N, CA, C and O atoms as CSV, one atom per row, in Angstrom:
chain,resi,resn,atom,element,x,y,z
A,1,MET,N,N,104.282,78.279,107.822
A,1,MET,CA,C,103.342,79.453,107.052
A,1,MET,C,C,104.376,80.857,107.396
A,1,MET,O,O,105.274,81.030,108.221
A,2,GLU,N,N,103.851,81.613,106.482
A,2,GLU,CA,C,104.733,82.874,106.113
A,2,GLU,C,C,104.672,84.353,106.924
A,2,GLU,O,O,103.759,84.989,106.396
A,3,THR,N,N,105.059,84.852,107.601
A,3,THR,CA,C,105.178,85.997,108.224
A,3,THR,C,C,103.744,87.064,107.996
A,3,THR,O,O,102.990,87.475,108.877
A,4,ILE,N,N,103.689,87.305,106.646
A,4,ILE,CA,C,102.456,88.057,106.016
A,4,ILE,C,C,101.292,87.201,105.948
A,4,ILE,O,O,100.112,87.488,105.749
A,5,GLN,N,N,101.754,86.303,106.114
A,5,GLN,CA,C,100.005,85.139,106.273
A,5,GLN,C,C,99.680,85.490,107.796
A,5,GLN,O,O,98.482,85.704,107.981
A,6,ILE,N,N,100.409,85.584,108.812
A,6,ILE,CA,C,99.930,85.362,110.042
A,6,ILE,C,C,99.432,86.939,110.284
A,6,ILE,O,O,98.488,87.215,111.024
A,7,LEU,N,N,100.134,87.833,109.622
A,7,LEU,CA,C,99.786,89.408,110.042
A,7,LEU,C,C,98.451,89.598,109.179
A,7,LEU,O,O,97.755,90.487,109.670
A,8,ILE,N,N,97.882,89.008,108.012
A,8,ILE,CA,C,97.050,89.183,107.316
A,8,ILE,C,C,95.894,88.518,108.081
A,8,ILE,O,O,94.859,89.160,108.256
A,9,ILE,N,N,96.029,87.168,108.580
A,9,ILE,CA,C,95.065,86.366,109.850
A,9,ILE,C,C,94.410,87.506,110.662
A,9,ILE,O,O,93.288,88.011,110.652
A,10,LEU,N,N,95.641,87.736,111.433
A,10,LEU,CA,C,95.372,88.817,112.711
A,10,LEU,C,C,94.846,89.812,112.420
A,10,LEU,O,O,93.951,90.179,113.181
A,11,PHE,N,N,95.118,90.556,111.380
A,11,PHE,CA,C,94.218,91.504,110.839
A,11,PHE,C,C,92.863,91.677,110.513
A,11,PHE,O,O,92.027,92.541,110.776
A,12,ALA,N,N,92.864,90.332,109.688
A,12,ALA,CA,C,91.188,89.974,109.299
A,12,ALA,C,C,90.410,89.402,110.557
A,12,ALA,O,O,89.187,89.542,110.583
A,13,LEU,N,N,91.005,88.819,111.512
A,13,LEU,CA,C,90.248,88.595,112.666
A,13,LEU,C,C,90.023,89.454,113.379
A,13,LEU,O,O,89.103,89.300,114.182
A,14,PHE,N,N,90.740,90.632,113.365
A,14,PHE,CA,C,90.645,92.119,114.410
A,14,PHE,C,C,89.394,92.946,113.626
A,14,PHE,O,O,88.614,93.645,114.272
A,15,ALA,N,N,89.294,92.786,112.163
A,15,ALA,CA,C,88.504,93.437,111.407
A,15,ALA,C,C,87.326,92.664,111.923
A,15,ALA,O,O,86.436,93.158,112.616
A,16,PHE,N,N,87.380,91.608,111.594
A,16,PHE,CA,C,85.777,90.835,111.755
A,16,PHE,C,C,85.401,91.119,113.146
A,16,PHE,O,O,84.306,91.629,113.384
A,17,SER,N,N,86.289,90.805,114.146
A,17,SER,CA,C,85.769,91.571,115.638
A,17,SER,C,C,84.852,92.435,115.413
A,17,SER,O,O,83.629,92.313,115.490
A,18,ARG,N,N,85.747,93.675,115.017
A,18,ARG,CA,C,85.438,95.104,114.846
A,18,ARG,C,C,83.622,94.841,114.327
A,18,ARG,O,O,82.766,95.361,115.043
A,19,VAL,N,N,83.251,94.162,113.288
A,19,VAL,CA,C,82.188,93.903,112.833
A,19,VAL,C,C,81.258,93.261,113.249
A,19,VAL,O,O,80.118,93.574,112.903
A,20,VAL,N,N,81.502,92.109,114.170
A,20,VAL,CA,C,80.633,91.730,115.379
A,20,VAL,C,C,79.929,92.788,116.033
A,20,VAL,O,O,78.710,92.954,116.083
A,21,LEU,N,N,81.187,93.751,116.719
A,21,LEU,CA,C,80.837,94.457,117.964
A,21,LEU,C,C,79.937,95.607,117.277
A,21,LEU,O,O,79.071,96.204,117.915
A,22,ARG,N,N,80.200,95.845,116.014
A,22,ARG,CA,C,79.276,96.847,115.585
A,22,ARG,C,C,77.750,96.516,115.411
A,22,ARG,O,O,76.764,97.210,115.659
A,23,THR,N,N,77.864,95.162,114.879
A,23,THR,CA,C,76.760,94.672,114.732
A,23,THR,C,C,75.742,94.821,116.076
A,23,THR,O,O,74.695,95.461,116.173
A,24,GLN,N,N,76.449,93.983,117.080
A,24,GLN,CA,C,75.575,93.841,118.347
A,24,GLN,C,C,75.628,95.383,119.107
A,24,GLN,O,O,74.974,95.410,120.150
A,25,GLU,N,N,76.352,96.746,118.716
A,25,GLU,CA,C,76.023,97.861,118.957
A,25,GLU,C,C,74.903,98.458,117.957
A,25,GLU,O,O,74.549,99.635,118.031
A,26,LYS,N,N,74.308,97.428,116.894
A,26,LYS,CA,C,73.293,98.180,116.571
A,26,LYS,C,C,73.747,99.277,115.131
A,26,LYS,O,O,72.878,99.625,114.331
A,27,LYS,N,N,74.819,99.600,115.028
A,27,LYS,CA,C,75.854,100.727,114.277
A,27,LYS,C,C,75.530,99.929,112.690
A,27,LYS,O,O,74.964,100.696,111.912
A,28,ILE,N,N,75.751,98.803,112.233
A,28,ILE,CA,C,75.796,98.347,111.054
A,28,ILE,C,C,74.278,97.283,111.285
A,28,ILE,O,O,73.834,96.675,112.259
A,29,SER,N,N,73.772,97.464,109.724
A,29,SER,CA,C,72.719,96.505,109.565
A,29,SER,C,C,73.129,94.487,109.361
A,29,SER,O,O,74.176,93.956,108.991
A,30,GLN,N,N,72.345,94.114,109.612
A,30,GLN,CA,C,72.625,92.461,109.040
A,30,GLN,C,C,73.324,92.013,107.940
A,30,GLN,O,O,74.142,91.104,107.801
A,31,ARG,N,N,72.665,93.132,106.895
A,31,ARG,CA,C,73.094,93.123,105.482
A,31,ARG,C,C,74.586,93.208,105.721
A,31,ARG,O,O,75.398,92.294,105.579
A,32,GLU,N,N,74.858,94.682,106.178
A,32,GLU,CA,C,76.311,95.205,106.215
A,32,GLU,C,C,77.141,93.683,106.979
A,32,GLU,O,O,78.122,93.067,106.564
A,33,PHE,N,N,76.503,93.498,107.904
A,33,PHE,CA,C,77.176,92.359,108.529
A,33,PHE,C,C,77.783,91.125,107.630
A,33,PHE,O,O,78.928,90.715,107.437
A,34,ILE,N,N,76.825,90.831,107.292
A,34,ILE,CA,C,77.085,89.728,106.382
A,34,ILE,C,C,77.847,89.942,105.301
A,34,ILE,O,O,78.683,89.069,105.065
A,35,PHE,N,N,77.777,91.085,104.403
A,35,PHE,CA,C,78.889,91.684,103.574
A,35,PHE,C,C,80.510,91.498,104.238
A,35,PHE,O,O,81.392,90.754,103.809
A,36,TRP,N,N,80.559,92.231,105.166
A,36,TRP,CA,C,81.908,92.499,105.416
A,36,TRP,C,C,82.346,90.744,106.114
A,36,TRP,O,O,83.395,90.130,105.919
A,37,SER,N,N,81.173,90.312,106.914
A,37,SER,CA,C,81.841,89.204,107.465
A,37,SER,C,C,82.423,88.287,106.028
A,37,SER,O,O,83.582,87.875,105.966
A,38,VAL,N,N,81.429,88.075,104.957
A,38,VAL,CA,C,82.259,87.435,103.771
A,38,VAL,C,C,83.528,87.696,103.196
A,38,VAL,O,O,84.394,86.909,102.814
A,39,ILE,N,N,83.483,89.224,103.201
A,39,ILE,CA,C,84.872,89.939,103.100
A,39,ILE,C,C,85.893,89.198,103.865
A,39,ILE,O,O,86.636,88.551,103.128
A,40,TRP,N,N,86.134,89.106,105.049
A,40,TRP,CA,C,87.040,89.037,106.049
A,40,TRP,C,C,87.150,87.550,106.165
A,40,TRP,O,O,88.283,87.071,106.203
A,41,ILE,N,N,86.129,86.780,106.224
A,41,ILE,CA,C,86.258,85.251,106.028
A,41,ILE,C,C,87.175,84.918,104.751
A,41,ILE,O,O,88.089,84.094,104.782
A,42,ALA,N,N,86.815,85.654,103.649
A,42,ALA,CA,C,87.527,85.107,102.613
A,42,ALA,C,C,88.944,85.529,102.387
A,42,ALA,O,O,89.783,84.933,101.712
A,43,ILE,N,N,89.091,86.684,103.076
A,43,ILE,CA,C,90.590,87.296,103.244
A,43,ILE,C,C,91.240,85.774,104.108
A,43,ILE,O,O,92.185,85.137,103.642
A,44,ILE,N,N,90.578,85.415,105.314
A,44,ILE,CA,C,91.202,84.739,105.911
A,44,ILE,C,C,91.757,83.259,105.249
A,44,ILE,O,O,92.915,82.843,105.287
A,45,ILE,N,N,90.522,82.572,104.609
A,45,ILE,CA,C,90.717,81.555,103.803
A,45,ILE,C,C,91.868,81.730,102.742
A,45,ILE,O,O,92.596,80.807,102.377
A,46,VAL,N,N,91.953,83.239,102.223
A,46,VAL,CA,C,92.962,83.181,100.894
A,46,VAL,C,C,94.330,83.070,101.605
A,46,VAL,O,O,95.272,82.634,100.944
A,47,ALA,N,N,94.519,83.420,102.869
A,47,ALA,CA,C,95.974,83.636,103.718
A,47,ALA,C,C,96.209,82.285,103.916
A,47,ALA,O,O,97.323,81.848,103.628
A,48,PHE,N,N,95.323,81.518,104.376
A,48,PHE,CA,C,95.519,79.930,104.557
A,48,PHE,C,C,95.689,78.967,103.346
A,48,PHE,O,O,96.084,77.815,103.164
A,49,ILE,N,N,95.310,79.765,102.775
A,49,ILE,CA,C,94.881,78.352,101.327
A,49,ILE,C,C,95.205,79.454,99.704
A,49,ILE,O,O,94.481,79.517,98.710
A,50,PRO,N,N,96.622,80.241,99.982
A,50,PRO,CA,C,96.883,81.450,98.940
A,50,PRO,C,C,96.663,80.746,97.529
A,50,PRO,O,O,96.117,81.463,96.690
A,51,GLY,N,N,97.095,79.095,97.025
A,51,GLY,CA,C,96.841,78.248,95.780
A,51,GLY,C,C,95.668,78.617,95.353
A,51,GLY,O,O,95.570,78.839,94.146
A,52,ILE,N,N,94.565,78.768,96.150
A,52,ILE,CA,C,92.815,78.980,95.614
A,52,ILE,C,C,92.631,79.942,94.855
A,52,ILE,O,O,91.786,79.849,93.964
A,53,THR,N,N,93.481,81.251,95.050
A,53,THR,CA,C,93.271,82.213,94.078
A,53,THR,C,C,93.822,82.029,92.704
A,53,THR,O,O,93.221,82.697,91.863
A,54,THR,N,N,95.005,81.154,92.159
A,54,THR,CA,C,94.830,80.868,91.023
A,54,THR,C,C,93.613,79.784,90.193
A,54,THR,O,O,93.152,79.788,89.051
A,55,ILE,N,N,93.409,78.974,91.307
A,55,ILE,CA,C,92.084,78.056,90.675
A,55,ILE,C,C,90.999,79.106,90.344
A,55,ILE,O,O,90.603,79.176,89.181
A,56,LEU,N,N,90.477,79.952,91.319
A,56,LEU,CA,C,89.588,80.911,90.744
A,56,LEU,C,C,89.755,81.357,89.598
A,56,LEU,O,O,88.902,81.289,88.713
A,57,ALA,N,N,91.119,81.976,89.453
A,57,ALA,CA,C,91.417,83.057,88.211
A,57,ALA,C,C,91.488,82.050,86.945
A,57,ALA,O,O,91.450,82.680,85.887
A,58,GLU,N,N,91.564,80.905,86.810
A,58,GLU,CA,C,91.910,80.310,85.909
A,58,GLU,C,C,90.503,80.257,85.105
A,58,GLU,O,O,90.702,80.470,83.909
A,59,PRO,N,N,89.178,80.041,85.407
A,59,PRO,CA,C,88.078,80.255,84.443
A,59,PRO,C,C,87.820,81.677,83.981
A,59,PRO,O,O,86.963,81.704,83.098
A,60,PHE,N,N,88.261,82.765,84.284
A,60,PHE,CA,C,88.351,83.942,83.613
A,60,PHE,C,C,89.317,84.176,83.110
A,60,PHE,O,O,89.455,85.384,82.918
A,61,GLY,N,N,90.428,83.336,82.644
A,61,GLY,CA,C,91.755,83.848,81.384
A,61,GLY,C,C,92.818,84.403,82.498
A,61,GLY,O,O,93.933,84.604,82.015
A,62,ILE,N,N,92.704,84.661,83.756
A,62,ILE,CA,C,93.738,85.427,84.350
A,62,ILE,C,C,95.002,84.134,85.053
A,62,ILE,O,O,94.903,83.119,85.743
A,63,GLY,N,N,95.827,84.690,84.579
A,63,GLY,CA,C,97.094,83.504,84.469
A,63,GLY,C,C,97.260,83.480,86.232
A,63,GLY,O,O,96.963,82.437,86.814
A,64,ARG,N,N,97.675,84.510,86.915
A,64,ARG,CA,C,98.305,84.534,88.369
A,64,ARG,C,C,97.070,84.958,89.528
A,64,ARG,O,O,96.370,85.970,89.503
A,65,GLY,N,N,97.054,84.078,90.325
A,65,GLY,CA,C,95.926,84.675,91.201
A,65,GLY,C,C,95.993,86.089,91.687
A,65,GLY,O,O,95.015,86.835,91.738
A,66,ILE,N,N,97.264,86.421,92.055
A,66,ILE,CA,C,97.359,87.834,92.713
A,66,ILE,C,C,96.358,88.993,91.740
A,66,ILE,O,O,95.479,89.766,92.123
A,67,ASP,N,N,96.731,88.819,90.799
A,67,ASP,CA,C,95.781,89.509,89.433
A,67,ASP,C,C,94.496,89.266,89.424
A,67,ASP,O,O,93.819,90.050,88.759
A,68,PHE,N,N,94.015,88.507,89.906
A,68,PHE,CA,C,92.567,88.259,90.053
A,68,PHE,C,C,92.132,88.709,91.464
A,68,PHE,O,O,90.958,89.058,91.584
A,69,VAL,N,N,92.917,88.744,92.520
A,69,VAL,CA,C,92.572,89.270,93.934
A,69,VAL,C,C,92.316,90.830,93.570
A,69,VAL,O,O,91.274,91.405,93.884
A,70,ILE,N,N,93.547,91.545,92.769
A,70,ILE,CA,C,93.371,92.713,92.691
A,70,ILE,C,C,92.383,93.221,91.632
A,70,ILE,O,O,91.838,94.299,91.872
A,71,TYR,N,N,92.115,92.652,90.614
A,71,TYR,CA,C,90.759,92.713,90.131
A,71,TYR,C,C,89.233,93.025,90.553
A,71,TYR,O,O,88.346,93.842,90.305
A,72,ILE,N,N,89.523,91.609,91.528
A,72,ILE,CA,C,88.357,92.128,92.612
A,72,ILE,C,C,87.986,92.923,93.625
A,72,ILE,O,O,86.964,93.387,94.131
A,73,SER,N,N,89.418,92.931,93.785
A,73,SER,CA,C,89.436,94.131,95.131
A,73,SER,C,C,89.264,95.629,94.146
A,73,SER,O,O,88.511,96.435,94.692
A,74,LEU,N,N,89.653,95.948,93.241
A,74,LEU,CA,C,89.238,97.042,92.517
A,74,LEU,C,C,87.646,97.426,91.957
A,74,LEU,O,O,87.072,98.511,92.049
A,75,ILE,N,N,87.157,96.166,91.357
A,75,ILE,CA,C,85.807,96.286,91.217
A,75,ILE,C,C,84.948,96.575,92.948
A,75,ILE,O,O,84.173,97.511,93.148
A,76,VAL,N,N,85.239,95.795,93.737
A,76,VAL,CA,C,84.275,96.055,94.906
A,76,VAL,C,C,84.600,97.649,95.423
A,76,VAL,O,O,83.754,98.481,95.751
A,77,LEU,N,N,85.761,97.784,95.401
A,77,LEU,CA,C,86.005,99.445,95.867
A,77,LEU,C,C,85.152,100.507,95.004
A,77,LEU,O,O,84.380,101.347,95.466
A,78,PHE,N,N,85.458,100.287,93.665
A,78,PHE,CA,C,84.659,101.221,92.632
A,78,PHE,C,C,82.983,100.833,93.168
A,78,PHE,O,O,82.138,101.713,93.002
A,79,TYR,N,N,82.708,99.971,93.580
A,79,TYR,CA,C,81.113,99.481,93.786
A,79,TYR,C,C,80.897,100.587,94.971
A,79,TYR,O,O,80.115,101.537,94.924
A,80,LEU,N,N,81.876,100.203,96.170
A,80,LEU,CA,C,81.286,100.537,97.267
A,80,LEU,C,C,81.488,102.182,97.323
A,80,LEU,O,O,81.040,102.823,98.274
A,81,MET,N,N,82.171,102.790,96.269
A,81,MET,CA,C,82.397,104.184,96.108
A,81,MET,C,C,81.231,104.459,95.673
A,81,MET,O,O,80.538,105.227,96.341
A,82,PHE,N,N,80.581,103.746,94.105
A,82,PHE,CA,C,79.469,104.522,93.748
A,82,PHE,C,C,78.296,104.496,94.750
A,82,PHE,O,O,77.632,105.532,94.784
A,83,ARG,N,N,77.915,103.468,95.595
A,83,ARG,CA,C,77.282,103.126,96.354
A,83,ARG,C,C,76.951,104.075,97.688
A,83,ARG,O,O,76.203,103.658,98.573
């Protein structure tokens, strides 16, 4: 496992712990908890299995997995800004 993978996993676990704490403090709703949990768990899975992004990208006609991740990230960011 590469150093960057370890750092990403540690950061995602920290962020997920913040989501759990904010849910317990009633600062975010259950819906927001589910949304952020899916995001951080997906990041952890991709950090453990980086090749999965290529598998997910192929049906969309995207050659590299990292390009797929960037496209999805931009879409999510634009949606969150709009919302």
